[in-house]
Structures are given as C-alpha cells and as structure tokens.
N, CA, C and O atoms as a DFTB+ gen file, in Angstrom:
440 C
 N C O
     1  1     -35.449     -23.838      17.614
     2  2     -34.341     -23.554      18.500
     3  2     -33.086     -24.320      18.071
     4  3     -31.974     -23.796      18.126
     5  1     -33.286     -25.554      17.649
     6  2     -32.154     -26.387      17.230
     7  2     -31.452     -25.784      16.003
     8  3     -30.224     -25.785      15.920
     9  1     -32.242     -25.273      15.060
    10  2     -31.654     -24.655      13.864
    11  2     -30.810     -23.433      14.211
    12  3     -29.769     -23.192      13.600
    13  1     -31.264     -22.673      15.187
    14  2     -30.497     -21.497      15.603
    15  2     -29.141     -21.918      16.162
    16  3     -28.127     -21.291      15.858
    17  1     -29.113     -22.971      16.974
    18  2     -27.844     -23.457      17.528
    19  2     -26.908     -23.950      16.425
    20  3     -25.699     -23.726      16.479
    21  1     -27.472     -24.616      15.437
    22  2     -26.644     -25.093      14.329
    23  2     -26.033     -23.916      13.567
    24  3     -24.862     -23.948      13.187
    25  1     -26.840     -22.883      13.351
    26  2     -26.319     -21.685      12.684
    27  2     -25.207     -21.041      13.502
    28  3     -24.189     -20.619      12.953
    29  1     -25.406     -20.968      14.829
    30  2     -24.391     -20.385      15.695
    31  2     -23.099     -21.199      15.658
    32  3     -22.007     -20.631      15.682
    33  1     -23.217     -22.514      15.600
    34  2     -22.039     -23.375      15.540
    35  2     -21.269     -23.160      14.244
    36  3     -20.038     -23.192      14.231
    37  1     -22.005     -22.940      13.148
    38  2     -21.336     -22.702      11.869
    39  2     -20.566     -21.383      11.879
    40  3     -19.544     -21.250      11.205
    41  1     -21.061     -20.409      12.647
    42  2     -20.393     -19.112      12.718
    43  2     -19.144     -19.142      13.589
    44  3     -18.276     -18.281      13.451
    45  1     -19.042     -20.108      14.472
    46  2     -17.893     -20.189      15.369
    47  2     -16.626     -20.476      14.568
    48  3     -16.665     -21.208      13.578
    49  1     -15.518     -19.906      14.990
    50  2     -14.268     -20.146      14.256
    51  2     -13.842     -21.601      14.379
    52  3     -14.061     -22.249      15.402
    53  1     -13.234     -22.090      13.323
    54  2     -12.696     -23.438      13.363
    55  2     -11.521     -23.465      14.317
    56  3     -10.927     -22.424      14.600
    57  1     -11.187     -24.606      14.802
    58  2     -10.080     -24.751      15.759
    59  2      -8.777     -24.181      15.173
    60  3      -7.996     -23.537      15.873
    61  1      -8.567     -24.429      13.890
    62  2      -7.368     -23.931      13.225
    63  2      -7.318     -22.404      13.290
    64  3      -6.257     -21.831      13.535
    65  1      -8.462     -21.740      13.072
    66  2      -8.524     -20.284      13.120
    67  2      -8.326     -19.764      14.540
    68  3      -7.727     -18.707      14.735
    69  1      -8.821     -20.495      15.524
    70  2      -8.710     -20.067      16.913
    71  2      -7.261     -20.087      17.397
    72  3      -6.929     -19.396      18.360
    73  1      -6.405     -20.856      16.758
    74  2      -5.007     -20.957      17.160
    75  2      -4.130     -19.895      16.508
    76  3      -2.941     -19.812      16.815
    77  1      -4.684     -19.091      15.625
    78  2      -3.898     -18.055      14.956
    79  2      -3.582     -16.929      15.925
    80  3      -4.365     -16.630      16.827
    81  1      -2.440     -16.315      15.730
    82  2      -2.078     -15.164      16.558
    83  2      -2.825     -13.925      16.048
    84  3      -3.349     -13.905      14.934
    85  1      -2.857     -12.924      16.875
    86  2      -3.510     -11.669      16.496
    87  2      -2.814     -11.073      15.278
    88  3      -3.467     -10.534      14.385
    89  1      -1.483     -11.170      15.245
    90  2      -0.722     -10.622      14.121
    91  2      -1.088     -11.317      12.813
    92  3      -1.209     -10.670      11.773
    93  1      -1.265     -12.645      12.870
    94  2      -1.649     -13.392      11.667
    95  2      -3.023     -12.963      11.171
    96  3      -3.238     -12.800       9.970
    97  1      -3.938     -12.786      12.094
    98  2      -5.303     -12.389      11.726
    99  2      -5.296     -10.987      11.115
   100  3      -5.952     -10.749      10.101
   101  1      -4.559     -10.064      11.726
   102  2      -4.473      -8.694      11.199
   103  2      -3.869      -8.704       9.809
   104  3      -4.363      -8.015       8.916
   105  1      -2.799      -9.479       9.607
   106  2      -2.147      -9.574       8.293
   107  2      -3.122     -10.089       7.246
   108  3      -3.188      -9.558       6.138
   109  1      -3.880     -11.126       7.596
   110  2      -4.856     -11.677       6.644
   111  2      -5.940     -10.670       6.307
   112  3      -6.335     -10.544       5.148
   113  1      -6.420      -9.953       7.310
   114  2      -7.465      -8.953       7.066
   115  2      -6.954      -7.834       6.170
   116  3      -7.686      -7.352       5.306
   117  1      -5.711      -7.416       6.365
   118  2      -5.143      -6.371       5.508
   119  2      -5.017      -6.851       4.074
   120  3      -5.250      -6.079       3.144
   121  1      -4.654      -8.108       3.878
   122  2      -4.519      -8.648       2.528
   123  2      -5.870      -8.727       1.841
   124  3      -5.974      -8.471       0.641
   125  1      -6.901      -9.078       2.587
   126  2      -8.238      -9.176       2.006
   127  2      -8.756      -7.789       1.657
   128  3      -9.352      -7.600       0.597
   129  1      -8.535      -6.806       2.544
   130  2      -9.062      -5.467       2.295
   131  2      -8.265      -4.718       1.233
   132  3      -8.806      -3.845       0.554
   133  1      -6.986      -5.051       1.084
   134  2      -6.142      -4.387       0.093
   135  2      -5.190      -5.415      -0.516
   136  3      -4.033      -5.507      -0.105
   137  1      -5.670      -6.190      -1.492
   138  2      -4.866      -7.274      -2.026
   139  2      -3.596      -6.826      -2.735
   140  3      -2.675      -7.626      -2.903
   141  1      -3.524      -5.578      -3.152
   142  2      -2.332      -5.123      -3.859
   143  2      -1.335      -4.438      -2.926
   144  3      -0.398      -3.790      -3.393
   145  1      -1.527      -4.574      -1.610
   146  2      -0.660      -3.896      -0.654
   147  2       0.783      -4.352      -0.766
   148  3       1.684      -3.609      -0.375
   149  1       1.033      -5.538      -1.282
   150  2       2.390      -6.039      -1.410
   151  2       3.204      -5.318      -2.467
   152  3       4.401      -5.577      -2.592
   153  1       2.598      -4.423      -3.231
   154  2       3.331      -3.750      -4.295
   155  2       4.437      -2.867      -3.734
   156  3       5.439      -2.643      -4.415
   157  1       4.290      -2.364      -2.530
   158  2       5.325      -1.512      -1.942
   159  2       6.625      -2.287      -1.781
   160  3       7.688      -1.831      -2.204
   161  1       6.533      -3.439      -1.179
   162  2       7.734      -4.261      -0.989
   163  2       8.333      -4.666      -2.336
   164  3       9.553      -4.685      -2.501
   165  1       7.467      -4.989      -3.294
   166  2       7.959      -5.352      -4.625
   167  2       8.718      -4.187      -5.256
   168  3       9.783      -4.378      -5.843
   169  1       8.167      -2.988      -5.133
   170  2       8.797      -1.817      -5.723
   171  2      10.125      -1.495      -5.045
   172  3      11.098      -1.141      -5.711
   173  1      10.163      -1.618      -3.723
   174  2      11.402      -1.343      -3.008
   175  2      12.498      -2.322      -3.427
   176  3      13.659      -1.936      -3.562
   177  1      12.132      -3.584      -3.632
   178  2      13.114      -4.580      -4.073
   179  2      13.547      -4.315      -5.515
   180  3      14.730      -4.391      -5.846
   181  1      12.580      -4.008      -6.352
   182  2      12.852      -3.845      -7.778
   183  2      13.624      -2.557      -8.080
   184  3      14.565      -2.570      -8.873
   185  1      13.231      -1.451      -7.454
   186  2      13.813      -0.149      -7.773
   187  2      14.866       0.320      -6.773
   188  3      15.557       1.309      -7.017
   189  1      14.991      -0.377      -5.665
   190  2      15.998      -0.016      -4.670
   191  2      15.519       1.036      -3.691
   192  3      14.459       1.636      -3.866
   193  1      16.319       1.249      -2.656
   194  2      15.974       2.201      -1.599
   195  2      16.522       3.583      -1.928
   196  3      17.363       4.124      -1.210
   197  1      16.028       4.141      -3.026
   198  2      16.490       5.451      -3.487
   199  2      15.310       6.215      -4.088
   200  3      14.464       5.638      -4.770
   201  1      15.270       7.511      -3.826
   202  2      14.199       8.345      -4.365
   203  2      14.484       8.616      -5.839
   204  3      15.573       9.070      -6.190
   205  1      13.523       8.343      -6.686
   206  2      13.696       8.518      -8.129
   207  2      13.756       9.992      -8.527
   208  3      14.188      10.315      -9.633
   209  1      13.332      10.875      -7.649
   210  2      13.298      12.290      -7.997
   211  2      14.537      13.039      -7.480
   212  3      15.237      13.683      -8.262
   213  1      14.807      12.960      -6.188
   214  2      15.925      13.730      -5.624
   215  2      17.198      12.905      -5.467
   216  3      18.272      13.458      -5.232
   217  1      17.083      11.590      -5.594
   218  2      18.258      10.724      -5.529
   219  2      18.724      10.366      -4.129
   220  3      19.763       9.726      -3.964
   221  1      17.963      10.773      -3.119
   222  2      18.351      10.438      -1.742
   223  2      18.327       8.930      -1.554
   224  3      17.385       8.253      -1.966
   225  1      19.376       8.414      -0.924
   226  2      19.447       6.987      -0.657
   227  2      18.997       6.709       0.767
   228  3      19.274       7.484       1.683
   229  1      18.304       5.603       0.940
   230  2      17.765       5.235       2.244
   231  2      18.375       3.924       2.718
   232  3      18.776       3.079       1.917
   233  1      18.437       3.775       4.022
   234  2      18.862       2.528       4.630
   235  2      17.628       1.786       5.090
   236  3      16.531       2.344       5.117
   237  1      17.805       0.537       5.451
   238  2      16.675      -0.290       5.871
   239  2      15.922       0.352       7.034
   240  3      14.693       0.300       7.076
   241  1      16.645       0.957       7.977
   242  2      16.013       1.511       9.172
   243  2      15.135       2.737       8.886
   244  3      14.209       3.018       9.646
   245  1      15.415       3.466       7.802
   246  2      14.604       4.652       7.500
   247  2      13.833       4.521       6.187
   248  3      13.438       5.523       5.592
   249  1      13.625       3.306       5.747
   250  2      12.909       3.086       4.489
   251  2      11.434       3.453       4.580
   252  3      10.758       3.556       3.556
   253  1      10.930       3.652       5.793
   254  2       9.534       4.085       5.943
   255  2       9.316       5.480       5.351
   256  3       8.178       5.875       5.098
   257  1      10.399       6.222       5.131
   258  2      10.292       7.536       4.500
   259  2      10.232       7.458       2.981
   260  3      10.096       8.478       2.304
   261  1      10.333       6.255       2.455
   262  2      10.291       6.044       1.013
   263  2       8.923       5.485       0.643
   264  3       8.485       4.482       1.205
   265  1       8.257       6.129      -0.294
   266  2       6.908       5.728      -0.692
   267  2       6.906       5.292      -2.155
   268  3       7.867       5.514      -2.891
   269  1       5.812       4.672      -2.550
   270  2       5.665       4.249      -3.942
   271  2       4.646       5.162      -4.619
   272  3       3.501       5.277      -4.181
   273  1       5.083       5.796      -5.678
   274  2       4.212       6.676      -6.465
   275  2       3.767       5.925      -7.710
   276  3       4.579       5.302      -8.394
   277  1       2.474       5.987      -7.997
   278  2       1.934       5.383      -9.221
   279  2       2.002       6.431     -10.324
   280  3       1.346       7.469     -10.243
   281  1       2.774       6.163     -11.322
   282  2       3.021       7.133     -12.393
   283  2       1.739       7.578     -13.090
   284  3       1.593       8.748     -13.444
   285  1       0.807       6.636     -13.286
   286  2      -0.433       6.996     -13.977
   287  2      -1.527       7.474     -13.023
   288  3      -2.638       7.776     -13.459
   289  1      -1.226       7.545     -11.734
   290  2      -2.201       8.021     -10.751
   291  2      -3.211       6.983     -10.307
   292  3      -4.052       7.268      -9.454
   293  1      -3.149       5.786     -10.866
   294  2      -4.103       4.726     -10.527
   295  2      -3.442       3.750      -9.556
   296  3      -2.592       2.955      -9.957
   297  1      -3.828       3.808      -8.289
   298  2      -3.197       2.960      -7.278
   299  2      -3.575       1.487      -7.414
   300  3      -2.997       0.634      -6.741
   301  1      -4.528       1.191      -8.270
   302  2      -4.907      -0.215      -8.507
   303  2      -4.137      -0.826      -9.681
   304  3      -4.206      -2.032      -9.918
   305  1      -3.414       0.007     -10.403
   306  2      -2.620      -0.466     -11.539
   307  2      -1.233      -0.853     -11.038
   308  3      -0.333      -0.019     -10.945
   309  1      -1.083      -2.128     -10.719
   310  2       0.163      -2.628     -10.154
   311  2       0.724      -3.777     -10.971
   312  3       0.671      -4.928     -10.538
   313  1       1.270      -3.477     -12.165
   314  2       1.826      -4.540     -12.998
   315  2       3.029      -5.197     -12.310
   316  3       3.803      -4.520     -11.634
   317  1       3.183      -6.492     -12.479
   318  2       4.274      -7.198     -11.804
   319  2       5.668      -6.726     -12.209
   320  3       6.625      -6.932     -11.464
   321  1       5.797      -6.095     -13.378
   322  2       7.125      -5.620     -13.788
   323  2       7.486      -4.277     -13.144
   324  3       8.602      -3.789     -13.319
   325  1       6.549      -3.678     -12.400
   326  2       6.818      -2.430     -11.696
   327  2       6.874      -1.201     -12.570
   328  3       7.365      -0.159     -12.137
   329  1       6.381      -1.297     -13.790
   330  2       6.484      -0.184     -14.737
   331  2       5.629       1.033     -14.363
   332  3       5.850       2.119     -14.898
   333  1       4.665       0.872     -13.464
   334  2       3.829       1.997     -13.061
   335  2       4.271       2.591     -11.724
   336  3       3.600       3.478     -11.196
   337  1       5.372       2.123     -11.174
   338  2       5.823       2.573      -9.874
   339  2       7.128       3.345      -9.973
   340  3       7.962       3.100     -10.845
   341  1       7.272       4.276      -9.058
   342  2       8.573       4.875      -8.805
   343  2       8.639       5.165      -7.312
   344  3       7.668       5.630      -6.714
   345  1       9.785       4.886      -6.723
   346  2       9.972       5.136      -5.303
   347  2      10.334       6.596      -5.107
   348  3      11.295       7.099      -5.691
   349  1       9.548       7.269      -4.275
   350  2       9.794       8.682      -3.973
   351  2       9.846       8.860      -2.466
   352  3       9.090       8.219      -1.737
   353  1      10.741       9.732      -1.993
   354  2      10.739      10.040      -0.564
   355  2       9.446      10.797      -0.259
   356  3       8.796      11.311      -1.169
   357  1       9.080      10.863       1.001
   358  2       7.801      11.487       1.356
   359  2       7.736      12.938       0.896
   360  3       6.658      13.431       0.563
   361  1       8.872      13.628       0.873
   362  2       8.888      15.033       0.468
   363  2       8.635      15.179      -1.042
   364  3       7.835      16.010      -1.471
   365  1       9.321      14.368      -1.822
   366  2       9.127      14.413      -3.280
   367  2       7.738      13.911      -3.670
   368  3       7.145      14.400      -4.631
   369  1       7.225      12.940      -2.926
   370  2       5.891      12.416      -3.228
   371  2       4.844      13.502      -2.980
   372  3       3.926      13.687      -3.779
   373  1       4.992      14.206      -1.879
   374  2       4.074      15.307      -1.578
   375  2       4.176      16.383      -2.658
   376  3       3.159      16.912      -3.106
   377  1       5.386      16.703      -3.070
   378  2       5.600      17.696      -4.120
   379  2       4.937      17.260      -5.427
   380  3       4.308      18.066      -6.113
   381  1       5.085      15.996      -5.758
   382  2       4.517      15.459      -6.996
   383  2       2.995      15.620      -7.020
   384  3       2.416      15.996      -8.039
   385  1       2.358      15.328      -5.884
   386  2       0.898      15.418      -5.843
   387  2       0.386      16.847      -5.668
   388  3      -0.767      17.129      -5.995
   389  1       1.206      17.731      -5.170
   390  2       0.759      19.118      -5.013
   391  2       0.950      19.929      -6.288
   392  3       0.390      21.019      -6.407
   393  1       1.726      19.425      -7.244
   394  2       1.957      20.158      -8.501
   395  2       0.653      20.427      -9.247
   396  3       0.444      21.533      -9.744
   397  1      -0.203      19.452      -9.327
   398  2      -1.472      19.634     -10.022
   399  2      -2.346      20.668      -9.329
   400  3      -3.007      21.472      -9.986
   401  1      -2.348      20.645      -8.008
   402  2      -3.139      21.612      -7.254
   403  2      -2.625      23.027      -7.477
   404  3      -3.411      23.962      -7.623
   405  1      -1.318      23.181      -7.503
   406  2      -0.723      24.495      -7.728
   407  2      -1.031      25.001      -9.132
   408  3      -1.326      26.181      -9.321
   409  1      -0.961      24.107     -10.116
   410  2      -1.293      24.490     -11.483
   411  2      -2.740      24.910     -11.622
   412  3      -3.048      25.886     -12.306
   413  1      -3.636      24.169     -10.968
   414  2      -5.068      24.518     -10.989
   415  2      -5.295      25.886     -10.344
   416  3      -6.131      26.666     -10.801
   417  1      -4.550      26.166      -9.285
   418  2      -4.684      27.432      -8.578
   419  2      -4.306      28.593      -9.490
   420  3      -5.025      29.589      -9.558
   421  1      -3.174      28.469     -10.194
   422  2      -2.729      29.555     -11.067
   423  2      -3.631      29.703     -12.295
   424  3      -3.841      30.818     -12.772
   425  1      -4.155      28.611     -12.804
   426  2      -5.059      28.691     -13.968
   427  2      -6.368      29.379     -13.607
   428  3      -6.982      30.019     -14.461
   429  1      -6.799      29.261     -12.374
   430  2      -8.052      29.876     -11.945
   431  2      -7.969      31.407     -11.965
   432  3      -8.985      32.089     -12.094
   433  1      -6.762      31.930     -11.837
   434  2      -6.592      33.395     -11.841
   435  2      -6.657      33.976     -13.246
   436  3      -6.831      35.186     -13.388
   437  1      -6.527      33.182     -14.262
   438  2      -6.481      33.691     -15.632
   439  2      -7.806      34.163     -16.121
   440  3      -7.918      34.619     -17.259
C-alpha cells in the first residue's frame, strides 16, 4: 500500500506546474505535439504579409488568411532560412493543392 502512495505522489504535479495558467499549459502541449509549429510565425516575419502567388497584401488583423505552403510538400521540412516556405492566401493555397487532383482527374480520362 505504501508503494502505491509513493507512486501516486510522483504522478502529482509539482508546485511549479500547479501554478501555471491554462494558456501556458496549452501552449506547452502544442509545442510538444508539433515542435515545428513556430515555422508559421518565422515565415510571416521572413517573407512578409503578402501572398507569393496573387500578391495580395495583408494587415496584422487579417493575417489569419495567410498560410504557409511547403514548396516540397513536406510539412516537416522547415529549414531556418525559410527556403521551403512561401506565404499563400487561403485561396491560392487551396488552388495550389487542388492542381494535382485536377491533373490526376484529367489523366484518368486518357
């Protein structure tokens, strides 16, 4: 019985962890589950708030409409120089990813 209590005590959060806000805990969990999630902010800073395809410029308040496209299609390839990223608005990003599907569709008819 004593060993079980000791195990339970080890599982309890440390006092430092218990003082964290919910927002801090959520942020930490997101970083652990997706360590490369910061690439979006890096790309926005590096390439600016502009769509690389249509040239639409965005302001800070509507930057949520700007996404990061991985040029090689590998979302885990996030070099610090940003060479695999391009900022695309949601419309151009959708268009970029649907091009392959459309090509496959037309090739199937041949």
